[in-house]
C-alpha positions, 0 to 999 in steps of 0.5 A, a space after each residue: 500500500 502507498 502508506 508502506 512506501 511513504 513510511 519506508 522512504 521517509 527517512 531516506 528521501 522526500 516522499 509523498 503519495 500521488 493523489 487523485 483529483 478527488 483526494 487532492 480536493 479533499 486534502 486539508 493541507 492543500 486547502 490551507 495553503 490556497 492550492 484549491 481555488 474556485 473555478 468559474 464554470 457556466 454549467 457547474 456552480 461551485 466547481 473547485 480546481 487545483 491552482 497552478 503550482 507556478 507563480 509569476 512574480 509571486 502570483 499564480 495565474 488565474 483559473 478559468 474553465 475550458 471552452 464548452 464543447 463546440 464553443 470554438 466551432 464555426 
């Protein structure tokens, strides 16, 4: 299991589990550090997303929804 490997590696190298999106959005650490942000979406009110880990001049780029299916189709 994941916990076994994280415990085994913890004293030898940085190690952390890889989280699925549902696990990441329920992670208290990510919530506290501002890594979970509201994501505006025209069809899904209250949608949340993971913020970009990249910061430009100390600021993360804004989160925006992808175009709806067919929005860019002529």
